[in-house]
KEMIBA-552138 format. One record per residue (C-alpha): residue in one letter; residue number from 0; x, y, z. Coordinates in Angstrom, 1 decimal. Layout:
<rs>
> A,NUM,X,Y,Z
...
</rs>
This chain:
<rs>
> M,0,-46.6,43.0,-2.4
> V,1,-47.1,43.7,-6.1
> K,2,-50.5,42.9,-7.7
> Q,3,-51.0,41.9,-11.4
> R,4,-54.3,42.0,-13.1
> V,5,-55.4,38.9,-14.9
> R,6,-58.7,37.7,-16.1
> G,7,-60.9,36.9,-13.3
> G,8,-59.2,39.2,-10.8
> A,9,-55.8,39.9,-9.3
> R,10,-53.0,37.6,-8.2
> S,11,-50.2,38.2,-5.8
> V,12,-46.5,37.8,-6.3
> T,13,-44.1,38.2,-3.4
> A,14,-40.6,39.7,-3.8
> A,15,-39.3,37.1,-1.3
> G,16,-39.5,34.1,-3.5
> P,17,-41.8,31.7,-5.3
> T,18,-45.2,30.9,-3.9
> S,19,-45.7,27.7,-5.8
> W,20,-44.4,24.2,-5.0
> G,21,-43.8,23.6,-8.6
> G,22,-40.6,24.0,-10.6
> G,23,-37.2,23.3,-9.1
> R,24,-36.3,21.0,-11.9
> A,25,-32.7,22.2,-12.1
> L,26,-32.2,21.6,-8.4
> A,27,-33.7,18.1,-8.8
> V,28,-31.2,17.3,-11.5
> V,29,-28.3,18.5,-9.4
> A,30,-29.6,16.4,-6.5
> V,31,-29.8,13.3,-8.6
> V,32,-26.2,13.8,-9.9
> V,33,-24.9,14.3,-6.3
> A,34,-26.7,11.1,-5.3
> G,35,-25.2,9.2,-8.2
> V,36,-21.7,10.4,-7.3
> V,37,-22.0,9.5,-3.7
> A,38,-23.6,6.1,-4.3
> L,39,-21.5,5.2,-7.3
> H,40,-18.2,6.8,-6.5
> R,41,-16.4,3.6,-7.3
> V,42,-17.3,3.9,-10.9
> V,43,-15.8,7.4,-11.2
> P,44,-12.6,6.9,-13.4
> N,45,-9.3,7.4,-11.7
> R,46,-7.7,8.9,-14.7
> P,47,-6.5,11.5,-15.4
> G,48,-5.1,12.7,-12.1
> R,49,-6.5,10.0,-9.9
> I,50,-9.7,12.0,-9.8
> G,51,-11.6,9.1,-8.3
> S,52,-9.3,8.9,-5.3
> L,53,-9.5,12.7,-4.9
> L,54,-13.2,12.6,-4.8
> E,55,-13.3,9.7,-2.3
> S,56,-10.8,11.5,0.0
> F,57,-13.4,14.2,0.7
> L,58,-16.6,12.2,0.1
> P,59,-18.0,12.7,3.6
> W,60,-18.2,16.5,2.9
> A,61,-20.8,15.8,0.2
> G,62,-23.2,16.0,3.2
> L,63,-22.7,19.7,3.3
> L,64,-23.8,19.9,-0.3
> V,65,-26.9,17.9,0.5
> V,66,-27.8,20.4,3.2
> V,67,-27.4,23.3,0.8
> L,68,-29.6,21.5,-1.7
> L,69,-32.2,20.9,0.9
> G,70,-32.2,24.5,1.9
> L,71,-32.5,25.7,-1.7
> A,72,-35.4,23.3,-2.3
> L,73,-37.2,24.6,0.8
> W,74,-36.6,28.2,-0.3
> R,75,-37.7,27.4,-3.8
> R,76,-40.7,25.6,-2.3
> S,77,-40.3,22.9,-4.9
> A,78,-41.9,19.5,-4.2
> V,79,-39.9,18.0,-7.1
> A,80,-36.6,19.2,-5.7
> L,81,-37.4,18.1,-2.2
> V,82,-38.2,14.6,-3.3
> A,83,-35.1,14.5,-5.4
> V,84,-32.9,15.6,-2.5
> L,85,-34.0,12.5,-0.6
> L,86,-31.8,10.5,-3.0
> P,87,-28.4,12.1,-1.9
> V,88,-29.7,12.1,1.7
> G,89,-30.2,8.3,1.5
> A,90,-26.9,7.7,-0.3
> W,91,-25.0,9.7,2.3
> V,92,-26.7,8.2,5.3
> H,93,-26.1,4.7,3.9
> L,94,-22.3,5.4,3.6
> F,95,-21.7,7.6,6.7
> G,96,-24.8,7.6,8.9
> G,97,-23.4,4.9,11.2
> L,98,-20.4,7.0,12.0
> L,99,-22.7,9.5,13.7
> L,100,-24.0,7.0,16.2
> P,101,-22.8,7.2,19.8
> A,102,-20.1,4.8,21.1
> E,103,-21.3,1.6,22.5
> A,104,-20.7,0.8,26.2
> A,105,-17.2,-0.5,26.9
> G,106,-16.9,-4.3,27.0
> G,107,-14.4,-6.8,28.4
> R,108,-12.4,-8.2,25.5
> E,109,-11.1,-5.1,23.9
> L,110,-7.9,-3.0,23.5
> V,111,-7.8,0.8,23.5
> V,112,-5.3,2.0,21.0
> V,113,-3.8,5.4,20.2
> Q,114,-2.4,6.4,16.8
> H,115,-0.4,9.6,16.3
> N,116,1.9,11.1,13.7
> V,117,3.9,13.1,16.2
> S,118,5.7,15.2,13.5
> D,119,9.4,15.3,13.1
> E,120,9.1,19.1,13.8
> N,121,7.4,18.7,17.1
> R,122,8.9,21.2,19.5
> D,123,7.6,19.6,22.7
> P,124,7.7,15.8,22.4
> A,125,7.7,15.4,26.2
> A,126,4.3,17.2,26.4
> T,127,3.0,15.1,23.5
> A,128,4.1,11.9,25.2
> R,129,2.4,12.9,28.4
> A,130,-0.9,13.7,26.6
> L,131,-0.8,10.3,24.9
> S,132,0.1,8.4,28.1
> D,133,-2.8,10.1,30.0
> V,134,-5.3,8.3,27.7
> G,135,-4.4,5.0,29.4
> A,136,-4.5,3.1,26.2
> D,137,-3.1,-0.4,25.8
> L,138,-1.2,0.3,22.7
> V,139,0.4,3.5,21.3
> A,140,1.6,3.8,17.7
> L,141,3.8,6.7,16.7
> E,142,5.2,7.9,13.4
> E,143,7.9,10.4,12.4
> L,144,10.1,9.4,15.2
> V,145,13.5,11.0,14.7
> D,146,16.5,11.8,16.8
> P,147,16.7,13.4,19.3
> Q,148,12.9,13.3,19.9
> L,149,12.9,9.5,19.9
> A,150,14.8,9.4,23.1
> V,151,12.3,11.7,24.7
> Y,152,9.4,9.5,23.8
> E,153,11.2,6.4,25.0
> K,154,11.9,8.0,28.4
> A,155,8.4,9.6,28.8
> L,156,6.5,6.5,27.9
> A,157,8.7,3.9,29.7
> S,158,6.8,3.8,33.0
> D,159,3.3,3.2,31.5
> Y,160,4.5,1.2,28.5
> P,161,7.4,-1.1,29.5
> H,162,7.4,-2.8,26.1
> H,163,8.2,-1.1,22.8
> V,164,9.7,-1.6,19.4
> V,165,11.0,1.0,16.9
> R,166,12.0,0.4,13.3
> G,167,13.0,3.3,11.2
> T,168,10.7,6.2,12.0
> V,169,7.7,4.2,13.3
> G,170,7.2,2.6,16.7
> L,171,4.8,0.7,18.9
> W,172,4.5,1.0,22.7
> S,173,2.6,-1.6,24.7
> K,174,1.4,-2.4,28.2
> Y,175,1.8,-6.1,27.3
> P,176,4.8,-8.1,26.2
> L,177,5.8,-7.9,22.6
> S,178,7.5,-10.7,20.5
> G,179,8.4,-11.3,16.9
> A,180,9.2,-7.7,16.2
> R,181,10.4,-7.1,12.6
> L,182,10.6,-4.5,9.9
> V,183,7.8,-4.5,7.3
> D,184,9.2,-3.5,4.0
> I,185,6.6,-1.1,2.4
> K,186,9.1,1.0,0.4
> P,187,8.0,1.8,-3.1
> P,188,10.7,1.0,-5.8
> S,189,11.1,4.7,-6.6
> I,190,12.1,5.7,-3.1
> E,191,15.8,5.6,-2.2
> E,192,17.2,3.1,0.3
> G,193,17.1,4.0,4.0
> W,194,13.4,4.7,3.9
> S,195,11.8,2.6,6.7
> R,196,8.2,3.1,7.8
> G,197,6.8,-0.2,8.8
> V,198,7.0,-2.4,11.8
> R,199,5.2,-5.5,13.1
> A,200,5.1,-7.2,16.5
> V,201,2.9,-9.7,18.3
> V,202,1.1,-8.3,21.4
> R,203,0.7,-10.9,24.1
> S,204,-2.6,-9.5,25.3
> P,205,-4.8,-11.0,28.1
> Y,206,-7.2,-12.0,25.4
> G,207,-4.8,-13.7,23.1
> D,208,-2.1,-12.9,20.6
> V,209,-2.6,-9.9,18.3
> A,210,-0.3,-9.0,15.4
> A,211,0.1,-5.2,15.5
> Y,212,1.3,-3.3,12.5
> V,213,2.4,0.3,12.5
> A,214,2.9,2.0,9.1
> H,215,3.4,5.4,7.7
> L,216,2.6,5.4,3.9
> P,217,4.1,8.0,1.5
> S,218,2.6,11.4,1.4
> V,219,0.2,12.5,-1.4
> R,220,-0.1,15.9,-3.0
> V,221,-3.0,17.7,-4.6
> G,222,-2.1,19.9,-7.6
> A,223,-3.3,21.2,-10.9
> G,224,-2.8,17.7,-12.3
> G,225,-5.0,16.1,-9.6
> L,226,-3.9,13.7,-6.9
> A,227,-0.3,12.5,-6.9
> S,228,-0.6,9.2,-4.9
> Q,229,1.2,6.5,-6.9
> R,230,3.9,5.9,-4.2
> R,231,1.2,5.8,-1.5
> D,232,-0.8,3.3,-3.5
> E,233,2.3,1.1,-4.1
> S,234,3.1,1.1,-0.4
> A,235,-0.5,0.2,0.5
> A,236,-0.3,-2.8,-1.8
> L,237,2.9,-4.0,-0.2
> L,238,1.4,-3.6,3.3
> G,239,-1.7,-5.4,2.2
> R,240,0.3,-8.4,1.0
> A,241,2.3,-8.5,4.2
> I,242,-1.0,-8.5,6.3
> A,243,-2.5,-11.2,4.0
> D,244,0.5,-13.4,4.8
> E,245,0.3,-12.8,8.5
> S,246,0.0,-16.1,10.4
> V,247,-1.6,-14.6,13.6
> E,248,-5.3,-14.5,13.0
> T,249,-6.1,-11.2,14.8
> V,250,-4.4,-8.2,13.3
> I,251,-4.6,-4.5,14.2
> L,252,-3.2,-1.9,11.8
> L,253,-2.3,1.6,13.1
> G,254,-0.8,4.3,11.1
> D,255,-0.7,7.5,9.1
> L,256,-1.9,6.0,5.8
> N,257,-2.2,9.4,4.1
> G,258,-5.7,8.5,2.8
> A,259,-9.3,8.2,3.9
> V,260,-10.8,4.8,4.1
> E,261,-13.1,5.6,1.1
> D,262,-10.0,6.3,-1.1
> R,263,-9.7,3.4,-3.6
> G,264,-5.9,3.7,-3.2
> L,265,-6.2,2.0,0.2
> R,266,-8.3,-0.9,-1.2
> P,267,-5.4,-3.4,-0.6
> L,268,-6.0,-2.7,3.1
> T,269,-9.7,-1.9,3.4
> S,270,-10.6,-5.0,1.4
> R,271,-8.9,-7.1,4.0
> L,272,-9.5,-5.2,7.2
> N,273,-12.4,-3.8,9.2
> V,274,-12.6,-0.1,9.5
> A,275,-14.1,2.1,12.3
> E,276,-17.9,1.6,12.6
> R,277,-18.5,4.9,14.5
> G,278,-16.8,8.3,14.7
> F,279,-15.5,10.6,12.0
> A,280,-12.3,11.5,13.8
> L,281,-11.0,14.0,11.2
> S,282,-7.3,14.2,12.0
> F,283,-5.5,16.4,9.4
> P,284,-4.4,19.1,9.4
> A,285,-4.6,19.7,13.1
> A,286,-5.5,23.4,12.7
> L,287,-8.6,22.7,10.6
> P,288,-9.1,18.9,10.1
> V,289,-10.8,18.0,6.8
> A,290,-9.9,14.3,6.6
> R,291,-9.0,11.3,8.7
> I,292,-5.8,10.0,7.3
> D,293,-4.7,8.5,10.6
> Q,294,-6.3,5.1,10.7
> V,295,-7.0,2.1,12.9
> M,296,-8.1,-1.1,11.1
> A,297,-8.4,-4.7,12.2
> R,298,-8.8,-8.3,11.0
> S,299,-10.8,-10.8,13.1
> A,300,-11.7,-7.9,15.4
> V,301,-14.0,-4.8,15.3
> V,302,-13.0,-1.2,15.4
> G,303,-16.0,-0.1,17.4
> H,304,-15.4,3.7,17.8
> I,305,-12.7,6.2,16.9
> R,306,-12.3,9.8,18.0
> T,307,-9.7,12.5,18.0
> L,308,-7.7,13.8,21.0
> P,309,-6.8,17.5,21.6
> A,310,-4.0,18.9,19.5
> T,311,-0.3,18.3,20.4
> G,312,2.8,19.8,18.9
> S,313,2.1,17.9,15.7
> D,314,0.3,18.9,12.5
> H,315,-1.9,15.8,13.0
> L,316,-4.4,15.1,15.7
> P,317,-4.0,11.9,17.7
> V,318,-6.8,9.4,17.3
> V,319,-8.0,6.8,19.9
> A,320,-10.0,3.7,19.1
> R,321,-11.6,0.8,20.9
> V,322,-10.9,-2.5,19.2
> V,323,-13.2,-5.4,20.2
> L,324,-11.4,-8.7,20.0
> P,325,-13.0,-12.1,19.1
> G,326,-15.3,-13.6,21.7
> H,327,-17.0,-10.3,22.7
> R,328,-19.3,-7.9,20.9
</rs>
């Protein structure tokens, strides 16, 4: 401890840090800015480089920045900073706090669904199929189905899922009968012919008919110019229009949408469908997941909880969700 002489005696200053609860105005300003970005992310412009979508893709990670700000405010012993940090805390909890709640008890009128991009480079599709089958889900949606792996999935899933439909590189396996299966055209104009990543079928579930959509939207890239997502956004718009025109009231969408639900590029879907109420389920990349781009959404139904499954031979983690159908909550 170092002492300084002042009028009226001596005062102490510790080397460890400030002893006053004053100051911290810079931290307070940063906290207010973070709160504004989290709460008002929709007003962040998307040009240039679709920066708004890029921000929204990783928005949940703003929680880590809030924790850092809180730690600095405590170290700085600043009352002003601590009060200011409450703003981003409140904004983050408002957006994402519900996802931290535990899953509700299982009910009667619900379907358990699995969504997985199995990867066209998967070296052990049989093991992947067994892992998905062991979940006991009612529906299994798969993307990046290519020959000869497709035949492996069809054989491995046949006993537990006697009904299935495949269009292009996406497919749906079901415990219940399927009808009205058809291709869903979500190909952006700039992609060459032969690209087929959407399928729709009606599931004859014990609780009524459900229109199930499986989709794999185009990939996005992050580079020096920002987020390259134009094709993904165009495909999302096409899929959104197809779902809007769907005559069956209850709809479940499963797919690798290459975007987080906060990403404004998926607004054609998230504006029409309910998203998961609980669970973060970060699914990509499998080695160190930073975002959930594998989604389960629903219309006239509630996606009550979503979680990831252990890694398979894919670069995505599978996700499993409970979808509560009309008539039960």
